[in-house]
N, C-alpha and C positions, 0 to 999 in steps of 0.2 A: 320570524319573518320568512315568507316563502320565497324561493328562488324563482326569478322571472325566467321564462323560457323564450329565448331569442328565435323568432320565426322569420327573420329576413332571409332573402334568397341565399346570401353568402353563408349565413349560419346553417341553413339547411344542408349545404354541401359539406361544411366543416363538421357538423355534429353527426351526420349520418353518411359517411362515405359509402360508396357503392362496393361493399364487400360483405362477405358472409352470405348465407343462403337466402335466397328470395323466394324459393319454391319449397313447399313442404315435401319431404321425402317420405314415401310410404314405407314403414317398417313395422316390425312386430312390436306391439305395445307391451307395457309392463304387465297389464292384465292378461294378455295372450301368453306371455311367458309363465305367469302363475298358473293359468289354466292347464298348460301342457305339463307343468311340474306335478300337479296334483291329480290330473286325470289322464295319464299317459295311455294312449291307445283307444280312448273313449271320446276323443274330440277330433274335429276336422276343420280345416279352414273353409269358411262358408262360401267363398267365391269360387271354390273349385267345382261346385255343382254345375254352374254355367259353362265352365271350361270343358266339362266332359259330356254335357247333355247332347249337344249337336241337335239332330232332328228326332231323337228318341222320345216318344211321347210316353214317358213314365213318371210316376210321382217322385218327388225329391227323396223320399225315404229309401226308394230303391237304389238311386244313385249313391246316396250317402252310405248305404249298406256296403256297396262295393268300395267306395272310397275309404270306409272304415277298415276294410280288410287290407288295403294297400297303401293308404296315404294318411293314416291317423298319426301324424308326427309333426314336429316343427323343423325337421331337417329338410332343407330346400331340395337337395339332390334326391332324397327319398320321395318327397312329394311329387317331383317332376316324373320320376320313374313310375310312381303309383298312378299318376294321371294317365300316362301313356298305356299302362297295363289295363286300366279301366276302359279307356277308349277302345283298346283292342278287343276287350271282352264284349263291349256293346256292339262294336262293328261286326264281330264274328257270331255273337249268340243272341243279341236282341232281335226279335222278329218284327220287322216292318210288314204291315198288311200287304203293301204292294210287292213285297218280295217273298210272300209265303210259299209260292211254288218253287222258288229257288231253294228255300230252306228244306222243303219236303224232299227235293232232289238230293240235297246233302245227306239227309237222314237215310234215304234209300241207298245211296252210293257208299256211304261209310258204315251203314248198318246200325250205328248208334251216334247220336249227336246231342250236345247240350244246348238248350235254348232258355231264354228269359221271356216269359209270357204270363198273361193273366189267366189263371186256371179256375174253372168252376166245375162243380160236381153235382150230378143228379142221381137219384135212385131209380133204376129201371125195375119197376115192380113186377113186370111180366117175367123177366129173367132172373130177378132177385140179385142184381149186381149193381155196383156203383160205376158210373161212367163219367169221364172227364171231357170237358170241352176247352179248347185253347182259343182265346179271343182273337189274337192276331194271326196265328198259324191257320186258323179256319178249319180245324178238324174236330170231330166229336166222336162219341161212342167209345173212347179209349178206356179200357178196364182199369179200375183202381182198387187196390186191396182195401178191405174194410178197416184194417188197423191204421192205414194211412189217413183215411177219412176220420176215424175216431180221434186221431191225434191232431187233426187240423180241421175242426168242424166248420170254420168260416168258409171252407171250400164249398159248402152247401148253400151259403147265403151270400150272394154278391161276388164271390170269387176272390182269389188271393194271387198276388204276384209271386212267382216261384222260379227257382232254377230247376229245370227238369232235364233228365236224360231220356230221350225218346228213341225207341228202336223200331225197326221196320222188318216185318216178316210177311211176305205175301202168301196167301192161301187160295186154293182153287174154289173154296167155299165162299160165295159172294156175301154171305151173311157175317163172315168173320172180318172184323176191323184189322187192317194190317199194322196199325200203330200200337206200340206196346210202351207203357210207362215203366221205365227202368228204375228211376229215382226221382223223388220230389222233395225239394227243400224250400219251404216258405222263406221269403226274404224278411227275416226278423231275428232278433237275438233269442237264444235259448236260455241264457242265464246271465246273471251279473252279481256283483258284490255290493249289496245294499249297505252293509255296515261300513264298507270303505267309502261309499258315497256320502254317508253322514259324517264320517271323520274328515273327509276332504272339505265338506261344506263349512265346517267350523274354522277352516283356515282363511275363509273369505269374509270380508266385511259385507254388510247388507247391500251397499251400493255396488260392490264388485259382483256379488252373486246375482243381483237383478240384471246387471249388464251382461253377465254370462248367459242368463236365460234369454235375454233379448237377442243376443248374438246367436243363440241356439235356434231360434225361430227364423233367423236369417236377416235381422235388421241391425243397423248401426245404432247403438245406444246413444251416441252423441247427438242424434237427430231427434231425440225424444226427451221430454221433461218427465219428472217423477210420476205425475198422474197419468200421462200418456203411456208410460211403461206399464203401470198397473192395469190400464184398460187392455193393453195387448196381452198381458199375462192372464187376465180374467178369461180370455178365450180358451185357456188350457184347463180351467177348473173342471169342465165335463170329463176330462180324461183322468182326473185324480179323485173325483167324487162320484159315487154311485147315484143314479137317479137324480141328476142335477138338471134343472130346466132353465135354459138360458135363451134370451132373445137379444138380437142386435139389429136395429133398424137405423139406416143412415144413407148418406149419398153414395153414388156409384164409385167404384175404384178405390175403396179404402181397405181392401184385402179381407173382407168379412168371412169369405168361405175358404181362403187359402189354407188356414190351419187344419181344417177338417178334411181337405182333399190331399194335402201334401205332407202333413207333419207326422202322422202316426199310422201304422198298419192296423191300429185298433179302432179307427174311425171310418165311418161310411158317409159320404156326401151324396145326397139324392136331390133331384129337382122336386120342388114342392108339388108340382102338378102330376108327378109320375107315381105317387104312392097310393097303395090300396090297403084295405084292412088285412087281406091275406098276406100281402108282401111284408107289411110292417109288423103284424102281430101273430096271426095264426090262420091257416087255411082249414076251416072246419070240414072240408070235403075229405082231406087226406091226413089231417092232424099235424101238418108240417108247421113248425114254429118259424116265425118271420125274423126280420132283422134285429129286433130288440132282444132276441134270445141269444145272439151270437156276437154282437158288436158292443164295445164299450160306449161308443158315441154314435148316435144317428143324427145327422145334421140335414136340415131342409134348406136347400138353396132357393133363391128367388121366391121366398115365401110370401112376400107382400104382393098386393094387387087387389084392389077392392072388387073388381069384376071377375076375379078368378072363381071358377066353379069348384065347389068343395063337396065332399061326401059327408053328409050329416052323421052317418054311422061312424065314420072315421073320427070325426070331431068328438063324438060321445065316448068312444072307447079310449081315445087319447086323453080326454079329461080324467077318466078313471085311472088310467095307467100313471099319469103324471102325479096324481094325488096319492094313489095307494100302491104303486109299484107292481100292479097286477092287472091281468086281463082275463077274459073268460073264453073258454073253448067249450061251447055247449054248456053242460052242467059243471064242468071242471074249471077251477080257477088256477091260473098259472102266474108265476112271478118272474120278473126279469130285472136287470140292473142297468140297462142302457140309459145313458143320459140323453136328453133331447135338446137340440139346438135349432133355433129358428132365425134365419138371417134373410134380410130383404132390403130393398132400396126404398128410400123416401123420395117424394117428388115435391115436397113443400118445406119451407123453413120451419124451424122450431117455433118462433112466435106465431106464425100462421097456424100451425097445428094447434097450439095452445089457445089461440083466439077463437078458432072456428070448430075445433073438435077436441082431439087429444093426441097424445104421442103414439097411440096405436092406430091412428087414423088410416094408415095404408093397408091394414090387414084385411083379408077377405071377410065378408060379413059374418060368416059362421064362426070365425075365430075372434071377431070383435065382440066378445062376450065376456062378461065379468067373471063367470064361473071358470072359464078356461084360463083367462089371464091371471086369475088369482093363484094358479098353480105355478106361475113363473117365479123363480127365485131371484133373478137379477136381470136388469135391463141395461145393456151396454149402450151408452149414448153415441151411436155411430157418427153423429154430426161433429163430435169432438175429434175423431180420428182423421189424421191427414190423408189426403189422396196419395197413394203410393207413387213415389218417384224413384228414378234410378239411383240417385245418391243416397237413398235411405237403406239400401241393402248393405250388408256387412261384408267386409273382407277379413274380419277377425275370426278367432276360433270359437266354436260352440260345440255342444254335445252332438255326437253322431245321433241322428234322429231315432234310429231303432233302440239305441241305448237309453236315451231319456224317455222314450215311449214305454219301455219296460219298467223303468223306475216309477213313472207316474202310475202305471197299471198296478204295480205292487202296493202303492200307497192307498189304493181304493179300499183296502181292508182296514185302514186306520181312521180314527175319528179325533180331530183336533178342535171340535166345536166348543169345548168348554175351557179352552186355554186362556180366555180373557177374564174368567170369573174371579181370579185372585186380585184383579185390579179394578174391574168395572162390573156393572150390572145393567141390563137393558131396562128401558122404561117399563113401568108396571102395566100400562094399558096397551102394550104391543101384543097383538093376538098371537095365538099358537102358530097359525100359518105364516104370519110375518116373521115370527121368531125362528121358525124352521128355515125360511129362506135366508135370513141373516146368518144363522148358524152354519148352513152348508157353504155359503160363500166364504165366511170367515175361516172355516175348516180347510177349504180348498186352497185359499191364499196362504194360510199358515204352512200347509204342506209344501207348497211351491217355494215359499221364501224362507221358512224357518223349519225345515224337516228335522233339524237337530234339536229343536225346542229351546233355543237360546236367543230369545227375543226380549228386548227391554220393554218396559211399560209404555214408552212412547211409540215403539214400533208396533206393539199390539194395538194401541189406540188407533194408529193410522189404518191398520187393516180392518178393525171393527167399524170405524167411521165409514170407510169405503163400502163395506158390506151392507151397512144400514142404508146408505144412500141409494145403492142399486135396488134394494127392495122397496124403498120409499118411492122411487120413481114409478115402480109398478103400481103400488097401492094408491098413490095420488091420482093416477089416471083412471083407475077403477072407480074412485069416488066421483069422478065426473059422469060416469055412466050409471052408477047405482046409488041412488040417494038413501037406500036402506042401510048402507054400510056406514058405520061410525068413523069419523075422522080419528086419526091416531097421532099422538105426539111421539115422533121418532127421535130417539136420542138415548143417551146412556149416562150413568152416574158413577163417579169414582168412589172408591172406598172411603174417601174423606168427605163424601156427600156433595161434591160439586156436580151440578147437572149441566150437560152439554147437549144442546139441541142440534140435530143434523138436518141440513137442507140439501137439495139438489142444486147443481150449478145453474141449470136453466131457471130454477125458482129464484135464485139470487139475481140473475140477469134480467128476467122479465116478470117481476112480482105481480104487476097488474094483470097480465094475461094468465099467469100460472094459477092464481087463486080465484080466477073467474068461476063462479058457480060452485065453489067449494063450500060444503056445509060448515058452519061454525067459524067462518073467518071474516065476517062482516066488520068486526071490531078489531081486526088485526092491526097492530102498530105498523107504522111505515117502516119498510125495510131499510136499514142503514146503507145498503149497497145501491140506493138510488143515485149515489154519486157517480156511478159509471155511465149513466145515460149521456149521450152526446150533447144534450142541451140542458142537462140538469144542474151542473155546477154543484155547489154545496147546499143550496137551498133553492126552492122554487120561488121566483119573484112574486111579491104580494102586489095587490093593486096600489097605485101611486099614493092614494090617500092614507094608506096604513103602512107603507113601506118604511123600514128603518134603515139606518146606514149599513152598507154592505159589510163593513168590518165587524159589526155586532152580530151579523147573521152567520158568518162563516163558522163552519164546524171546527171544533178543537178536539183532539184525541187521536185514537188509533183506528185505522181502517185496514182490513185485510182482504185480499183478493185471491181467488182460487186459480190454480193452473187450468188453462183452456178457457177461462172466462172471456167473453167478448163484451163489447160496449164500453171499453175503457179508453180514454183519450187524455192527452196532456191538457186539452182544452177544459175538460171537466175536472181533472185531477189537480192541476196546478194553477191554471190561469186565474181563477177567482182570487187567489192569494198573491199573484204577481202583478195584477193590474194596479197601476198607479205608482209602482216602484220605479225609481230612477237608477238605483244601484242594486245589483243582484249578485250574490256569491253562489256559485255552484261547485260543490266538492264531489267529484266523481272520478276515481282513479282509472276507470276503464273507458276512455274515449280513444280507442285504438283502431278497431275494425271499422269497415265501411258502414255496417248497419248501425254501429254506435255513433259514428259521425252523422249519419242520417237522423238519428233520434235528436241529436243536438240541434241540427238545422231545423227540424220541425218545431222544436220548442222556440227557437229564436224567431222563426217566422210568425208564430202565434203572438209573441211579445211585440214584434214589429207591427202586426196588424191591429193590435189592441191599443197602441199608443197614438197620440196625435202625430201626424207626419212631421210636424215642426219640432217635436220634442226629441231628445236624445236619451238613450238608456245605455248604461255601462254594465256589461256582464263579465264578471271576473271568474274564469274557469280555473279550478285547481285540479290537476290531473297528474298522471304518472306516465313517463315515457316507457315505451316497450324496450326491454333489455336487449332484444335482438337487433343488431345494427341495421339489417336489411328491412325489417318491419318498422323500425323506428323512423327510418327515412320516409317511408310511405305515410306513417302517422303524422309526421311533421308537415309534410306536403298537404295532407288532408286538412289539418288545423289551419294552415296558412290560407288555404282556399276558402274555408269557412269564415275566417276573419275578414277577408276581402269582400265576400258576399254580404256579410252582416253590415259592414261599414256603409254599403250602398243604401241600406234601409234605416240608417240612423242608429245603429247599435254598435257600440264599441266593445269588442271582445278582447279581453286581456287574458293571456294564458300563463299560469305559474305552476310550479311543481307542488303537488299536494303533500304537505308534511304529515297528514293525518292517517296514512296507511289506507285501510279499506273502508273507512267511514264514508257514507254518501249522504249529503244534505244540502239544503238551500237556505240562505238567509237573505232577507230583503230589507231595504231601508224604510219600508212601511210597516215594519213590526212583526214579521213572521219568520219562524224557522220551521222548515219542513224536513223531517228525517226520512230519507228514501232507502228502503231496504235493499233494492237492487240498483239504485241510481236511476238513470234514464233507460237502462236496458231491461225493460219490462216485457217487451213483445217477443213472441216466438219467431224463429227464423221463417222467412217467406221466400219462396223461389218461383212464384207465379209470374214474375215480371210485371210489366205495366198493365197487363190484362187481368191481374188479380185486384179485386176491389180493395183489398187491404193496402195496396200501394197508394191509393188515393185518400182513404179515410182510416184513421187509426182504430176507430171503434169496430171496424170489420175484422180486425186481427185478433188472434188468440194471445192471451198473456201468459207469462210464467207466474208462478205463485210469488206474491210479494206483499209487503205491508208498507203503509205510509203513516207517519205521525205528524199532526199539525200542532204546533206550539206557538202561543202568543208570546213573542219575544219583547218583554218590557224594556230590555236594555237598549 
């Protein structure tokens, strides 16, 4: 027998006295302590960047470089001291453009002064000397020693943030530049212990390691599901894989370009409209190599835009480079290893693009070409990525950016693309180009997640499936444009012979639009995920003349839903099985937080709307009280309020303690048992308030990964 929970007003006061903490106290987590223990001196608290940045317009990796020197510790006193020191360094040495004359004066008066500025170098061919320009200080023509340039060749392409000692010496010769470069130190690490990195990785579980990486790029892992974390980490693959071609299209404000401008000193972010063949590849007039020769990652921001003017010659040379890792300079062929990233905003929803065009609909016409698109290894579905909000940023510990940037750079020499072959093999009709894309994504994610090569078969399968999906998204859209390309069965087979087909999430959500115009899918079986449609239920109603009793039509068995999937609602998921029931048991141990109470209310409202107003329904909720007294009081008050509201709609809610631990399920008196993998808590957290469409309709929300089993209960 389950113990009844007394929810009278007197009982609320007695059971949950006003004692104990009612507010969460921010403190160092167990993961943060573990991170500091295994990576001393290589990690920093990620919220410190905002604390020291002020009005300095510098990338995060510059600030973290300084914090790594003075505040890479978990000792609070040392952190505060380090913050103050970094602030002083920025205040005294960072050059603001509007204060450049003041800094020049300091250099003149002191004779020598250290500055933080972005430095670029050009070769003065007439005088056969290298000359430096300082972006914020506003001076140029400063002589640079050839050995300094040879050791830091990125100075020649795009410029590098540096700590520089500048001297001043006036000469009566007007042609002599009075500024002298005494010392130049690029803001990035010179060395690190890779073996120690691998040894420390082995001390973390996969979940802990993923959370460490998410904190390292500045986000709070608690705000992301597993799939959302993998999508974020996919943005790092270009840093760890040579010649990796990545595209991400999605709504504004999802942080698509942040990684490439802030995360690594080895990446270059440029506007899609500002690039030319000489700047990107080679200037045939002087033989100067472009960006791809010096940077690990070249990212194109604001790449989308149908009406954007594009250089056909640039598109053609880019196609060749993305396919063959080479480009031509006259009769000479040159190679490079820079990865290419294309990020842009979409202006239409996914079903709109699928219905009227394709998921590359926003690209300029010259790039909306099957030959170019076929060079892409992975398509990040940007519409799945949440708009960046303040609470998504991390206050936990992560790698100092220049440390992890050097780790990733060193792993570009490694190849993990075959690590799945002891467990799985790809489908036989997957083409060479598709296979290459899958392999590069798989290799990149394995390096990021399992650099120590200690992954289980299940973990390897997760990465392989994810890699296949990203390439399938590219290929399926190309098939819409080019009927000459043969359709491909994307999937893999285990060593035991079990075949697993891979689908994209939008394919599962919108099968009717996704397969429109696809060759060879006219006879495709109905997708089982039809359940998720807001009006679908378990089966589409037949004409009245042929309609059979509802209970004979309802689906029995298991249904699985992927993280970030939309179109799921209690109305489609549960109501076909609850209609007509007068007694319903709901076992869900986690009806504690406000959003969990909201889920319960939404289900009860559907039950109330489906029944005759004159009928009454009893819902018996089996749940678990929060062990914390302060939170328990709020939980009991919430449940009491729900009971009172339900009673007004003819629903009696009885609450009892759940004796079944963590099991979540529903049983009805009309003969159904529904096993709920996550209970009612299937939706991801929403913070858009009442102006978010998901606040009004469940099918507009993204779900967490979960499964549901429908069983006909003969008892």
